[in-house]
C-alpha positions as CSV (number, residue, x, y, z in Angstrom):
1,M,-7.3,29.8,-5.8
2,A,-10.9,29.4,-5.6
3,T,-11.0,32.5,-8.5
4,F,-8.5,30.8,-10.7
5,L,-10.0,27.1,-10.6
6,Y,-13.4,28.8,-11.5
7,K,-11.9,30.5,-14.8
8,L,-10.5,27.3,-15.3
9,G,-13.6,25.0,-14.9
10,R,-16.2,27.8,-17.2
11,L,-13.3,27.1,-19.6
12,A,-13.0,23.4,-19.8
13,F,-16.9,23.5,-19.9
14,R,-16.9,25.6,-22.8
15,R,-14.0,24.4,-24.7
16,R,-15.0,20.4,-23.7
17,W,-14.3,18.9,-27.0
18,Y,-11.1,20.0,-26.8
19,V,-10.4,19.5,-23.3
20,A,-11.7,15.6,-23.7
21,L,-9.7,15.1,-27.0
22,I,-6.7,15.9,-25.7
23,W,-7.0,13.6,-22.9
24,V,-7.8,10.8,-24.8
25,A,-4.9,11.4,-27.0
26,L,-2.7,11.5,-24.1
27,L,-4.4,8.2,-23.1
28,V,-3.3,6.6,-26.4
29,L,0.0,8.3,-26.3
30,A,0.4,6.6,-23.2
31,G,-0.8,3.2,-24.3
32,A,1.0,3.0,-27.2
33,G,4.4,3.9,-25.3
34,A,3.2,1.0,-22.8
35,A,2.5,-1.3,-25.6
36,S,6.2,-1.0,-27.3
37,A,8.5,-0.4,-23.8
38,P,10.6,-3.3,-23.1
39,K,9.6,-5.4,-20.3
40,A,10.9,-4.0,-16.8
41,T,12.8,-6.1,-13.9
42,D,13.1,-5.3,-10.7
43,N,16.3,-4.8,-9.1
44,F,15.5,-5.3,-5.4
45,S,18.3,-3.5,-3.2
46,I,18.5,-2.7,0.4
47,P,21.3,0.2,0.9
48,G,23.2,1.1,4.2
49,T,22.6,-3.2,5.5
50,E,25.1,-5.5,6.2
51,A,23.1,-8.4,3.8
52,Q,23.5,-5.4,0.9
53,R,27.1,-5.3,1.2
54,A,27.7,-8.8,1.4
55,F,25.6,-9.0,-1.9
56,D,27.5,-6.3,-3.4
57,L,31.1,-7.8,-2.3
58,L,30.0,-11.4,-4.0
59,E,28.7,-9.5,-6.9
60,K,32.0,-8.0,-7.0
61,R,34.7,-10.8,-6.4
62,N,32.4,-13.8,-7.0
63,P,30.4,-12.6,-10.0
64,A,29.6,-16.8,-11.1
65,M,28.4,-17.2,-7.7
66,K,24.8,-15.2,-8.5
67,A,23.9,-15.2,-4.7
68,D,20.6,-13.4,-5.9
69,S,19.5,-15.8,-8.4
70,A,16.2,-17.5,-8.3
71,N,16.4,-21.1,-6.7
72,A,13.9,-24.2,-6.1
73,R,13.9,-27.0,-3.7
74,I,12.4,-30.4,-4.9
75,V,11.3,-32.2,-1.7
76,F,10.8,-35.8,-1.8
77,K,9.1,-38.6,0.9
78,A,9.0,-41.8,0.4
79,P,6.1,-43.9,1.1
80,G,5.4,-44.8,4.7
81,G,7.8,-47.6,6.4
82,Q,10.3,-47.2,2.8
83,K,13.0,-45.5,2.5
84,I,13.7,-42.3,0.0
85,T,17.3,-44.6,-1.3
86,D,15.3,-47.7,-2.0
87,P,15.6,-48.6,-5.8
88,K,12.1,-48.3,-6.6
89,N,11.8,-44.4,-5.0
90,K,15.7,-43.9,-5.9
91,A,14.8,-43.8,-9.7
92,A,11.8,-42.2,-9.7
93,V,13.5,-39.3,-8.1
94,D,16.3,-39.3,-10.5
95,K,14.1,-39.1,-13.2
96,V,12.3,-36.1,-11.9
97,V,15.5,-34.5,-11.4
98,R,16.9,-35.2,-15.0
99,E,13.1,-33.3,-16.2
100,L,14.4,-30.2,-13.9
101,N,17.0,-29.4,-16.3
102,G,15.4,-26.9,-18.9
103,P,15.7,-23.2,-19.7
104,Q,17.3,-20.8,-17.6
105,V,18.5,-23.1,-15.1
106,A,22.1,-23.2,-14.3
107,A,22.4,-26.3,-11.8
108,V,20.3,-29.3,-10.6
109,A,22.0,-31.1,-7.6
110,D,21.6,-34.7,-7.3
111,P,20.3,-35.1,-3.9
112,F,22.0,-38.9,-3.7
113,T,25.3,-37.1,-4.2
114,A,25.3,-33.7,-2.5
115,G,23.7,-34.8,0.2
116,G,20.5,-33.9,0.5
117,V,19.3,-37.0,2.1
118,S,17.8,-36.7,5.7
119,K,19.2,-39.0,8.6
120,N,16.6,-41.5,8.7
121,G,16.6,-42.0,5.0
122,D,13.0,-41.0,3.9
123,I,13.0,-37.6,3.0
124,A,15.2,-35.8,0.3
125,Y,15.6,-32.6,-1.6
126,A,16.8,-31.9,-5.0
127,S,18.5,-28.1,-5.2
128,V,17.5,-26.0,-8.6
129,T,19.9,-22.9,-9.4
130,Y,18.6,-20.3,-11.9
131,K,20.6,-18.2,-14.3
132,V,18.5,-15.0,-13.1
133,K,16.8,-13.4,-10.6
134,S,13.1,-15.2,-9.7
135,N,11.1,-11.9,-11.7
136,E,13.1,-12.5,-14.8
137,L,12.1,-16.0,-15.0
138,T,9.6,-16.6,-18.0
139,D,6.4,-18.6,-17.9
140,E,7.4,-21.6,-19.7
141,T,10.4,-21.7,-16.8
142,R,7.8,-21.9,-14.0
143,D,5.5,-23.8,-15.8
144,H,8.5,-26.7,-16.3
145,L,9.3,-26.4,-12.6
146,K,5.5,-27.1,-11.8
147,A,5.2,-29.8,-14.2
148,A,8.5,-31.7,-13.5
149,P,7.7,-33.4,-9.9
150,E,4.6,-35.4,-11.7
151,A,6.6,-38.0,-12.4
152,G,7.7,-38.5,-8.6
153,R,4.0,-38.3,-7.8
154,D,3.0,-41.3,-10.3
155,A,5.8,-43.1,-8.5
156,G,4.1,-43.1,-5.0
157,L,6.4,-40.3,-3.7
158,T,5.3,-37.2,-1.9
159,V,7.0,-34.5,-3.9
160,E,6.5,-30.9,-3.5
161,T,8.0,-27.9,-4.4
162,G,9.4,-24.6,-2.8
163,G,12.2,-21.5,-3.1
164,S,12.2,-18.1,-4.7
165,A,11.4,-19.4,-8.3
166,L,7.5,-20.1,-7.2
167,Q,6.9,-16.4,-5.9
168,A,4.1,-15.7,-8.1
169,M,4.5,-12.1,-10.3
170,P,1.9,-9.4,-9.6
171,E,-1.5,-10.0,-10.9
172,G,-3.6,-7.4,-11.4
173,G,-7.2,-6.9,-13.4
174,S,-9.7,-9.4,-11.1
175,T,-9.0,-7.1,-7.9
176,E,-9.6,-3.5,-9.6
177,I,-13.0,-4.9,-11.6
178,I,-14.5,-5.7,-8.5
179,G,-13.5,-2.6,-6.6
180,I,-14.9,-0.6,-9.9
181,A,-18.3,-2.9,-9.5
182,I,-18.4,-2.3,-6.3
183,S,-17.8,1.8,-7.2
184,A,-20.5,1.9,-9.7
185,V,-23.3,0.3,-7.5
186,V,-22.4,2.8,-4.6
187,L,-22.5,5.7,-6.9
188,V,-25.6,5.0,-8.5
189,I,-27.5,4.5,-5.2
190,T,-25.9,8.2,-3.9
191,F,-26.3,10.0,-6.9
192,G,-29.6,8.4,-8.8
193,S,-28.5,9.1,-11.8
194,L,-26.3,6.6,-14.3
195,V,-24.7,10.0,-16.0
196,A,-23.2,10.8,-12.5
197,A,-22.3,7.6,-11.4
198,G,-20.6,7.1,-14.6
199,L,-18.6,10.3,-14.8
200,P,-16.4,9.4,-11.9
201,L,-16.0,5.9,-13.0
202,L,-14.8,7.2,-16.7
203,T,-12.6,9.6,-15.5
204,A,-10.6,7.2,-12.5
205,I,-10.3,4.9,-15.2
206,I,-8.5,7.2,-17.6
207,G,-6.3,8.7,-15.3
208,V,-5.2,5.1,-13.8
209,G,-5.0,4.4,-17.8
210,I,-2.5,7.3,-18.2
211,G,-0.5,7.0,-15.1
212,V,-0.5,3.3,-15.3
213,S,0.7,3.0,-18.7
214,S,3.3,6.4,-18.4
215,I,4.6,4.5,-15.7
216,T,5.0,1.3,-18.1
217,A,6.5,2.9,-20.9
218,L,9.4,4.8,-18.5
219,A,9.4,1.7,-16.5
220,S,12.9,-0.4,-18.4
221,T,14.1,3.6,-18.7
222,L,14.2,4.7,-15.0
223,D,14.1,1.0,-13.8
224,L,11.1,1.2,-12.3
225,G,10.2,-2.5,-12.3
226,N,7.6,-4.6,-12.1
227,N,5.6,-3.7,-8.8
228,T,5.7,0.0,-8.9
229,A,2.2,-0.1,-10.8
230,T,0.6,-2.2,-8.5
231,L,0.5,0.9,-5.9
232,A,-0.2,3.3,-8.3
233,T,-3.3,1.5,-9.5
234,M,-4.9,0.9,-6.1
235,I,-4.3,4.5,-5.0
236,G,-4.8,6.5,-8.6
237,L,-8.3,4.3,-8.7
238,A,-9.0,5.1,-5.2
239,V,-8.4,9.0,-5.1
240,G,-9.8,9.2,-9.1
241,I,-13.4,8.4,-8.0
242,D,-13.3,10.4,-4.9
243,Y,-12.4,13.2,-6.8
244,A,-14.7,13.5,-9.5
245,L,-17.1,12.4,-6.8
246,F,-16.9,15.7,-4.8
247,I,-16.6,18.1,-8.2
248,V,-20.0,16.1,-9.6
249,S,-21.7,16.2,-6.2
250,R,-20.9,20.1,-6.0
251,Y,-21.9,20.7,-9.6
252,R,-25.6,18.8,-8.8
253,A,-25.7,21.4,-5.6
254,E,-25.3,24.1,-8.0
255,I,-27.6,23.4,-10.5
256,A,-30.3,22.5,-8.0
257,E,-30.1,25.9,-7.1
258,G,-30.7,27.0,-10.3
259,R,-27.3,28.0,-12.2
260,E,-27.1,27.6,-15.4
261,P,-24.5,25.0,-16.5
262,E,-21.5,26.5,-17.6
263,E,-21.6,28.7,-14.0
264,A,-22.2,25.6,-11.7
265,A,-19.6,24.1,-13.5
266,G,-17.0,26.9,-12.6
267,R,-18.5,27.1,-9.2
268,A,-18.2,23.5,-8.4
269,T,-14.3,23.9,-9.4
270,G,-13.8,27.0,-7.6
271,T,-15.2,25.4,-4.3
272,A,-14.7,21.5,-4.5
273,G,-11.7,21.8,-6.7
274,S,-9.8,23.8,-4.3
275,A,-10.4,21.1,-1.6
276,V,-9.4,18.4,-4.3
277,V,-5.8,20.2,-4.9
278,F,-5.1,20.3,-1.5
279,A,-6.5,16.7,-0.9
280,G,-4.5,15.4,-3.5
281,L,-1.0,17.4,-2.2
282,T,-1.6,15.3,1.1
283,V,-1.5,12.3,-0.6
284,V,1.5,12.8,-2.8
285,I,3.2,14.3,0.5
286,A,2.5,11.2,2.0
287,L,3.5,8.8,-0.9
288,A,6.5,10.6,-1.9
289,G,7.5,10.6,1.7
290,L,8.1,6.8,1.4
291,A,11.4,7.7,0.0
292,V,13.1,8.6,3.6
293,V,13.1,4.6,3.9
294,N,15.9,4.5,2.0
295,I,14.7,1.2,-0.1
296,P,14.8,2.5,-3.8
297,M,11.5,0.1,-4.4
298,L,9.5,1.7,-1.7
299,T,10.4,5.1,-3.1
300,K,9.9,3.8,-6.9
301,M,6.2,2.8,-6.0
302,G,5.6,5.9,-3.9
303,V,6.9,8.5,-6.8
304,A,5.0,6.7,-9.1
305,A,1.8,6.4,-7.0
306,A,1.8,10.4,-6.3
307,F,2.4,10.5,-10.0
308,T,-0.7,8.6,-10.6
309,V,-2.5,10.8,-8.2
310,A,-1.1,14.3,-9.6
311,I,-2.9,12.9,-12.7
312,A,-6.4,12.0,-10.9
313,V,-6.3,15.8,-9.8
314,L,-5.6,17.7,-12.7
315,I,-8.5,15.8,-14.5
316,A,-10.7,16.2,-12.0
317,L,-10.4,20.0,-12.6
318,T,-10.2,19.6,-16.4
319,L,-12.1,16.6,-17.5
320,I,-15.0,16.5,-15.0
321,P,-15.8,20.2,-16.2
322,A,-15.5,19.4,-19.5
323,L,-17.8,16.1,-19.4
324,L,-20.0,18.0,-17.5
325,G,-20.7,20.2,-20.5
326,F,-21.9,17.1,-22.8
327,A,-23.9,16.1,-19.6
328,G,-25.5,19.4,-18.5
329,R,-28.9,18.4,-16.4
330,K,-28.8,14.5,-16.7
331,V,-26.5,14.6,-13.7
332,L,-29.5,15.2,-11.8
333,A,-32.3,12.2,-10.6
334,R,-35.1,11.9,-13.3
335,K,-37.1,12.3,-10.7
336,V,-35.4,15.8,-9.5
337,R,-35.4,16.8,-13.5
338,K,-39.3,16.2,-13.6
339,A,-40.1,17.6,-10.5
340,P,-38.1,20.5,-9.2
341,S,-40.3,21.7,-7.1
342,A,-40.6,18.4,-5.0
343,A,-36.9,18.5,-4.7
344,A,-36.6,22.0,-3.2
345,A,-39.2,20.8,-0.8
346,A,-37.4,18.0,0.1
347,E,-34.5,20.1,0.9
348,D,-36.4,21.5,3.9
349,K,-36.3,18.0,5.4
350,P,-33.1,17.3,7.6
351,N,-31.0,14.3,5.9
352,A,-29.2,11.8,8.1
353,G,-26.2,13.7,8.0
354,T,-27.9,16.7,9.1
355,R,-29.7,14.5,12.0
356,W,-26.3,12.8,12.9
357,A,-24.6,15.7,13.3
358,R,-27.6,17.9,15.9
359,F,-26.8,14.6,17.7
360,V,-23.6,15.1,17.7
361,L,-24.0,18.6,19.1
362,R,-26.2,17.6,21.5
363,R,-23.8,15.1,23.2
364,P,-20.1,16.1,22.1
365,V,-18.4,14.5,25.5
366,M,-20.1,11.3,25.2
367,V,-19.2,11.0,21.4
368,L,-16.0,11.8,22.0
369,L,-15.7,9.3,24.8
370,V,-16.9,6.2,23.0
371,G,-14.9,7.7,19.8
372,V,-11.3,8.0,21.7
373,L,-12.0,5.4,24.0
374,G,-13.5,2.6,22.1
375,L,-10.3,3.0,19.5
376,G,-8.0,2.8,22.3
377,A,-9.1,-0.3,23.4
378,I,-8.6,-1.7,19.6
379,A,-5.2,-0.2,19.9
380,V,-4.4,-2.3,22.6
381,P,-3.2,-5.4,20.6
382,A,-0.5,-3.1,19.1
383,G,1.6,-2.7,21.9
384,S,2.5,-6.5,21.2
385,L,3.3,-6.1,17.6
386,M,6.1,-8.2,16.1
387,L,7.2,-7.1,12.6
388,G,8.7,-9.6,10.1
389,L,8.7,-10.5,6.5
390,P,6.5,-13.5,5.1
391,D,8.3,-16.7,4.5
392,E,7.0,-20.1,3.0
393,G,6.4,-21.2,6.6
394,S,3.5,-18.6,6.7
395,Q,2.1,-19.7,3.5
396,P,-1.7,-21.7,3.6
397,K,-1.3,-25.5,4.4
398,S,-2.7,-26.4,1.2
399,T,0.1,-24.6,-1.0
400,T,2.8,-26.6,-1.9
401,Q,5.3,-24.0,-1.1
402,R,3.9,-24.7,2.9
403,K,3.8,-28.5,2.5
404,A,7.8,-28.5,1.3
405,Y,8.7,-25.8,4.0
406,D,6.9,-28.8,6.7
407,L,9.0,-31.6,4.9
408,L,12.1,-30.0,4.9
409,S,11.8,-29.1,8.7
410,E,10.8,-32.8,9.3
411,G,13.9,-34.1,7.8
412,F,16.7,-31.6,8.3
413,G,15.9,-29.5,11.0
414,P,13.5,-26.0,11.1
415,G,16.2,-23.8,11.0
416,F,17.2,-25.4,7.1
417,N,14.7,-24.0,5.7
418,G,16.3,-20.3,6.5
419,P,20.0,-20.9,6.1
420,L,22.5,-17.9,6.9
421,M,25.3,-17.0,4.3
422,V,28.6,-15.4,6.4
423,V,30.8,-14.3,3.8
424,V,34.4,-13.1,4.6
425,D,36.3,-10.7,2.9
426,A,40.0,-11.9,3.5
427,A,41.7,-9.4,0.9
428,K,43.3,-7.5,3.9
429,A,43.8,-11.0,6.2
430,G,47.7,-12.0,6.4
431,D,46.6,-15.9,6.6
432,R,43.3,-15.6,4.7
433,K,42.7,-19.5,5.2
434,A,43.3,-19.2,9.3
435,A,40.6,-15.7,9.5
436,A,38.1,-18.4,7.7
437,E,38.4,-20.9,9.6
438,S,38.7,-18.7,13.1
439,V,35.2,-17.5,11.7
440,V,33.9,-21.2,11.2
441,T,35.3,-22.0,14.5
442,T,33.8,-19.4,16.4
443,V,30.3,-19.5,15.2
444,R,30.3,-23.4,15.5
445,G,30.4,-22.2,19.4
446,L,27.0,-20.4,18.8
447,D,24.1,-21.0,20.5
448,D,21.0,-21.9,18.2
449,V,23.3,-23.4,15.6
450,A,22.9,-26.9,13.8
451,M,25.3,-27.1,11.0
452,V,28.4,-25.1,9.8
453,T,30.1,-25.6,6.3
454,P,33.5,-25.3,5.4
455,A,34.5,-22.0,4.0
456,A,34.9,-22.1,0.1
457,F,37.1,-19.5,-1.2
458,N,36.8,-17.4,-4.6
459,Q,38.9,-18.2,-7.3
460,A,41.2,-15.5,-6.4
461,G,41.1,-16.6,-2.9
462,D,40.4,-13.4,-1.0
463,T,36.6,-14.0,-0.5
464,A,35.1,-16.9,1.4
465,T,31.3,-17.9,1.9
466,I,30.3,-20.1,5.0
467,T,26.5,-21.8,5.1
468,V,25.2,-21.5,8.5
469,V,22.0,-23.3,9.6
470,P,20.2,-22.1,12.9
471,K,18.1,-25.2,14.9
472,S,15.2,-22.5,14.7
473,K,12.9,-21.8,12.1
474,P,13.9,-18.2,9.6
475,S,11.3,-16.4,11.5
476,G,11.7,-17.1,15.1
477,S,13.8,-14.7,17.6
478,K,16.3,-17.2,18.4
479,T,17.3,-16.6,14.4
480,E,17.6,-13.5,14.6
481,D,19.4,-13.4,17.5
482,L,22.0,-15.8,16.1
483,V,22.2,-13.1,13.0
484,H,23.4,-10.5,15.9
485,A,25.5,-12.7,17.7
486,I,27.4,-14.0,14.3
487,R,28.0,-9.9,13.1
488,D,28.9,-9.3,16.9
489,K,31.9,-11.9,16.7
490,G,32.9,-10.6,13.2
491,A,33.9,-7.4,15.0
492,S,36.7,-9.0,17.1
493,I,37.5,-11.1,14.5
494,Q,37.8,-8.4,12.5
495,A,40.0,-6.5,15.0
496,Q,42.6,-9.6,15.4
497,T,42.9,-11.3,11.8
498,K,41.7,-8.1,9.6
499,A,39.1,-10.0,7.9
500,E,35.4,-8.6,7.6
501,V,32.4,-10.5,8.4
502,L,30.1,-10.4,6.7
503,V,26.0,-12.2,7.1
504,T,23.3,-12.4,4.3
505,G,21.2,-14.8,2.8
506,T,17.4,-14.8,3.0
507,T,16.6,-14.5,6.6
508,A,19.3,-11.7,7.0
509,V,18.1,-10.0,4.4
510,N,14.8,-10.1,6.0
511,I,15.9,-9.2,9.1
512,D,17.8,-6.2,7.8
513,V,14.5,-5.2,6.1
514,S,12.8,-5.3,9.1
515,Q,15.0,-3.3,11.2
516,K,15.4,-0.1,8.4
517,L,11.4,-0.2,8.2
518,N,11.2,0.2,11.8
519,D,13.8,2.5,12.0
520,A,12.1,4.9,9.7
521,L,8.9,4.9,10.7
522,L,8.9,8.0,13.1
523,P,11.2,10.0,11.0
524,Y,8.5,9.3,8.2
525,L,5.7,9.8,10.5
526,A,6.9,13.2,11.7
527,L,7.8,14.3,8.2
528,V,4.5,13.2,6.9
529,V,2.0,14.5,9.3
530,G,4.3,17.6,10.2
531,L,4.2,18.8,5.9
532,A,0.4,17.6,6.0
533,F,-0.1,19.6,9.0
534,L,1.3,23.3,7.8
535,L,-1.1,22.3,3.9
536,L,-3.8,21.9,6.2
537,M,-3.0,25.1,8.8
538,V,-3.4,27.3,5.1
539,V,-6.2,25.6,4.1
540,F,-8.2,26.1,7.1
541,R,-6.3,28.6,8.6
542,S,-6.5,27.5,11.8
543,V,-4.5,25.8,13.9
544,L,-6.3,23.3,16.6
545,V,-8.1,21.9,13.4
546,P,-4.8,20.6,11.4
547,L,-4.0,19.6,15.0
548,K,-7.1,17.8,15.6
549,A,-6.7,16.2,12.1
550,A,-3.5,14.9,12.3
551,L,-4.3,13.4,16.1
552,G,-7.4,11.7,14.8
553,F,-5.7,9.9,11.9
554,L,-2.7,8.7,14.5
555,L,-5.7,7.4,17.0
556,S,-7.1,5.2,13.5
557,V,-3.8,4.1,12.6
558,V,-2.9,2.9,15.7
559,A,-6.3,1.0,16.2
560,A,-6.3,-0.5,12.7
561,L,-2.8,-2.0,13.9
562,G,-4.4,-3.2,17.1
563,A,-7.0,-5.1,14.8
564,V,-4.2,-6.5,12.8
565,V,-2.5,-7.8,15.3
566,A,-5.2,-9.3,16.8
567,V,-6.2,-11.3,13.8
568,F,-3.4,-12.1,12.4
569,Q,-0.2,-12.3,14.9
570,W,-2.8,-13.4,18.0
571,G,-5.4,-15.1,15.4
572,W,-8.7,-13.7,17.1
573,L,-11.6,-14.3,14.4
574,G,-8.5,-15.6,12.2
575,G,-11.0,-18.4,10.9
576,L,-13.1,-15.3,9.7
577,F,-10.6,-13.9,7.7
578,G,-9.0,-17.2,6.2
579,V,-6.2,-17.2,8.6
580,E,-4.6,-20.1,8.6
581,E,-0.9,-19.5,10.2
582,T,-0.4,-16.6,12.8
583,G,3.2,-15.0,13.1
584,P,4.7,-11.4,13.1
585,I,3.2,-8.5,11.3
586,M,4.7,-8.1,7.7
587,S,7.4,-4.8,8.6
588,M,6.2,-3.2,5.8
589,M,2.7,-2.8,6.9
590,P,2.7,-0.1,9.7
591,I,4.6,2.2,7.2
592,F,2.5,1.3,4.4
593,M,-0.3,2.0,6.7
594,V,0.5,5.4,7.3
595,G,1.3,6.1,3.9
596,V,-1.8,4.9,2.5
597,V,-4.3,5.5,4.9
598,F,-2.9,9.1,5.7
599,G,-3.8,10.3,2.0
600,L,-7.2,9.1,1.9
601,A,-7.7,10.5,5.6
602,M,-6.6,13.7,4.7
603,D,-8.7,13.3,1.7
604,Y,-12.1,12.7,3.9
605,E,-11.3,15.8,6.5
606,V,-10.3,18.0,3.8
607,F,-13.9,17.4,1.8
608,L,-15.7,17.5,5.2
609,V,-14.1,20.4,7.1
610,T,-13.9,22.4,4.1
611,R,-18.0,22.7,3.6
612,M,-17.9,23.7,7.3
613,R,-15.1,26.4,7.2
614,E,-17.0,27.4,4.5
615,A,-20.1,27.8,6.3
616,Y,-18.3,29.8,8.8
617,V,-16.7,32.2,6.8
618,H,-19.9,32.9,5.2
619,G,-21.3,34.1,8.3
620,E,-23.0,31.1,10.1
621,R,-22.2,29.9,13.5
622,P,-19.5,27.4,14.6
623,G,-22.1,24.7,15.5
624,Q,-24.5,25.2,12.9
625,A,-21.7,25.6,10.3
626,V,-21.2,21.9,11.6
627,V,-24.4,21.1,10.7
628,T,-24.2,22.4,7.3
629,G,-21.0,20.7,6.5
630,F,-22.8,17.1,7.7
631,R,-25.9,18.4,5.5
632,H,-23.8,19.1,2.3
633,G,-20.5,16.5,2.8
634,A,-21.5,13.5,5.1
635,R,-23.7,11.4,2.2
636,V,-20.9,12.0,-0.3
637,V,-18.0,10.9,2.0
638,T,-19.6,8.4,3.4
639,A,-20.3,7.3,-0.2
640,A,-16.3,7.6,-1.0
641,A,-15.5,5.4,2.2
642,V,-17.6,2.6,1.2
643,I,-16.1,2.4,-1.9
644,M,-12.7,2.4,-0.7
645,I,-13.4,-0.2,2.3
646,S,-15.2,-2.4,-0.6
647,V,-11.8,-2.5,-2.9
648,F,-9.7,-3.0,-0.3
649,A,-11.6,-5.9,1.5
650,G,-11.6,-7.3,-1.3
651,F,-8.0,-8.5,-1.3
652,I,-8.6,-10.3,2.4
653,G,-10.0,-13.3,-0.1
654,S,-6.3,-13.5,-2.0
655,S,-4.8,-16.9,-0.8
656,E,-1.4,-14.7,-0.4
657,P,-0.8,-13.8,3.1
658,M,0.7,-10.6,3.0
659,I,-1.8,-9.4,0.1
660,K,-4.3,-10.5,2.8
661,M,-3.5,-8.8,5.7
662,I,-3.1,-5.7,3.6
663,G,-6.5,-5.8,3.1
664,F,-7.7,-6.0,5.9
665,G,-5.0,-3.5,7.4
666,L,-6.3,-0.8,5.0
667,A,-9.9,-1.5,4.7
668,I,-10.3,-1.4,8.6
669,A,-8.1,1.8,8.9
670,V,-10.2,3.7,6.5
671,F,-13.4,2.4,8.2
672,F,-12.4,3.4,11.5
673,D,-10.9,7.0,10.3
674,A,-14.2,7.5,8.4
675,F,-16.8,6.6,10.5
676,V,-15.4,7.4,13.8
677,V,-12.8,9.9,13.8
678,R,-14.5,12.0,10.8
679,M,-18.0,11.1,11.5
680,A,-18.1,11.5,15.1
681,I,-14.8,12.8,17.0
682,V,-14.3,15.6,14.5
683,P,-18.1,17.2,14.9
684,A,-17.7,16.3,18.5
685,V,-14.6,18.3,19.3
686,L,-15.7,21.0,16.8
687,A,-18.6,21.6,18.7
688,L,-16.5,21.5,22.2
689,L,-14.3,24.3,20.3
690,G,-16.9,26.6,19.4
691,K,-15.1,29.7,17.6
692,A,-11.9,28.2,19.3
693,A,-11.6,26.2,16.4
694,W,-11.4,28.6,13.8
695,W,-8.6,30.5,15.9
696,L,-5.4,31.5,14.2
697,P,-2.9,34.1,15.9
698,G,-2.7,37.4,14.1
699,W,0.8,37.3,13.2
700,L,0.5,33.8,11.9
701,A,-2.3,35.1,9.9
702,K,-0.2,37.6,7.8
703,V,2.3,34.7,7.4
704,L,0.4,32.2,6.0
705,P,-1.0,33.0,2.4
706,N,-4.9,33.0,2.0
707,V,-5.5,30.5,-0.9
708,D,-9.8,31.0,-0.3
709,V,-10.5,27.5,-0.2
710,E,-13.8,28.3,0.7
711,G,-14.3,31.0,-2.0
712,E,-14.9,33.8,0.0
713,Q,-13.1,35.7,-2.5
714,L,-15.0,34.2,-5.6
715,Q,-18.4,35.3,-3.6
716,K,-17.3,39.0,-3.5
717,R,-16.1,38.6,-7.1
718,L,-19.1,37.6,-8.8
719,A,-21.5,39.7,-6.2
720,P,-20.8,42.9,-8.6
721,A,-21.1,40.7,-12.0
722,G,-24.7,40.7,-11.2
723,T,-24.9,37.5,-9.1
724,A,-26.6,38.6,-5.5
725,P,-25.1,37.0,-2.7
726,D,-27.8,34.4,-1.5
727,A,-30.0,35.5,1.8
728,D,-28.4,32.2,3.5
729,P,-25.3,32.6,4.4
730,D,-24.4,28.8,3.0
731,P,-25.6,29.9,-0.8
732,V,-25.0,26.1,-2.0
733,R,-27.7,24.0,-1.3
734,E,-28.4,20.2,-2.4
735,P,-31.7,18.1,-2.1
736,S,-31.2,15.4,0.1
737,R,-31.5,12.8,-2.2
738,V,-29.5,14.1,-5.0
């Protein structure tokens, strides 16, 4: 592979104008396709769950009901000592109700005629149902909903709004710009050259532009939805910068060795490019593996992000060498170009990576114990992990959604915010009404039930819906127990009456999604880690190095989950990170962290250990190979990790609790993996293993393909052509400050 990529790099360097024009043309075509594509919509479904079967049944038997349509609740509270039914207050409520009628509205329920007034008479709510799902609401409709309560506030009432209609659509731009700005600063510090710093940024932006524009162009045709581009943008930007960073860094090292630019581009692509290919494959495996969860939205997000990663790999292997052809020696810092002899002299001085590697080699047991025990201690809270999906009760207390949630809990009980919908399929029942009444009676006798409405049949009389209001809040364990209790009783009712009982609604959907994600975590983890282990075994031609990589990753992810639990579930240091409300950890968090962090962690593993493997293959002792790997790779890997941490940490400032949690979890996971696992535990383990780290059984060596990531075959091929082998067993040297 190294030889093929060497030829590809030189070809792209020579034909740089053609290569650059091809990528620019692809960007223009993708952008034009995105601009002319119809707007996509998200069709969220969770196949194989009872809640989804209930939705499908209602859509078939009672399509006018639109169980998954957007909704809103306008909650009113009278001033202290007054009733909402007082003439003045009632007139204000009526005015707001009239204002609520507008575009896309299917119906507005008057609180005074629909039983929407609390027992003590000071709180009331008006329900609004829409003709479309929440993600299909227009900005005009949302603005109309936000403006309607003003008439009530002007009259002295407290008026707040909640419901799915206020769910914000994913917004991009500001976070990505902040991430790019931080990346630019880190790259300039790392390279000391604006040209060298600009290349990874330029190619990453082009790659993300092509990938996201293509996704947008195909979103409507392939039913990708609005959310698929979000993960693709984040991951595409991350790996796009990383992959270009490593190839540019290797090119600078080759130039510093005195090689001609074209030869340097070929060697950089052949060596660092090989690592890019396999690092990209691990990320693609992790993202595409989200399909095992069998939640279409996650599958589409994973595949779309994997596509963007593939684009980033292709750009790194072709566009980077082409742009290096334009840049030439300008990728070196100005002082290095002006005084190459001084730069060569600086190479003899140990840099920070060299000094750290030597320290670890002197005290491997101490470093290993501190790293493992430290992460183990941080991971302890993960044992108390509670999973759930956020609701309006987890919103910041300053938001209107949270205020509406609290007012409804105050006036109607905490369970009112998460009613359950029980669907009775009575098509096969002998006495349909009796079967539905049996369900109502049974559910009323269960624990934690505040209210049960009479059964409402569809026009055909074969399907009934029953609303159940729990006593506990939607995210509470008692509500989850109630859902399971109704389902358990439903089985016995079906045996007696032949009527099938299904539980759905937002609360039941959240419970089913959480369970599905929890069940899928171990199979997903086994698939991703297993395939990546095999891939890394091919790359490093070793059994213990891939095993060490996988175990180190698991340690960093569990430690990161422990930190997330401590901050967001227990509330430790919650004020520092702006956590206003503690509660269950988002159900998607563990599987999301496994997928994203695994891909990035394997990037650092491949780039750092590949240099060690290269030095070892070229004749260095195992310990010296570790030092060589750190001398050349630590600075660049550190820069890549700082960029990723900064980008993810930017999300911590979000007012949306779910986004805040994701940003914190990913940032802390990358920190643990890059600086504790890869920079400390990995060299300590390699120092203790010695030559055994690179052991591979003879029979396995014959079976595994030799992909020559370290470029050994490339070195042999170049030597007869007049390039004498370097006296130094590690032929690629890089100035410490370059």
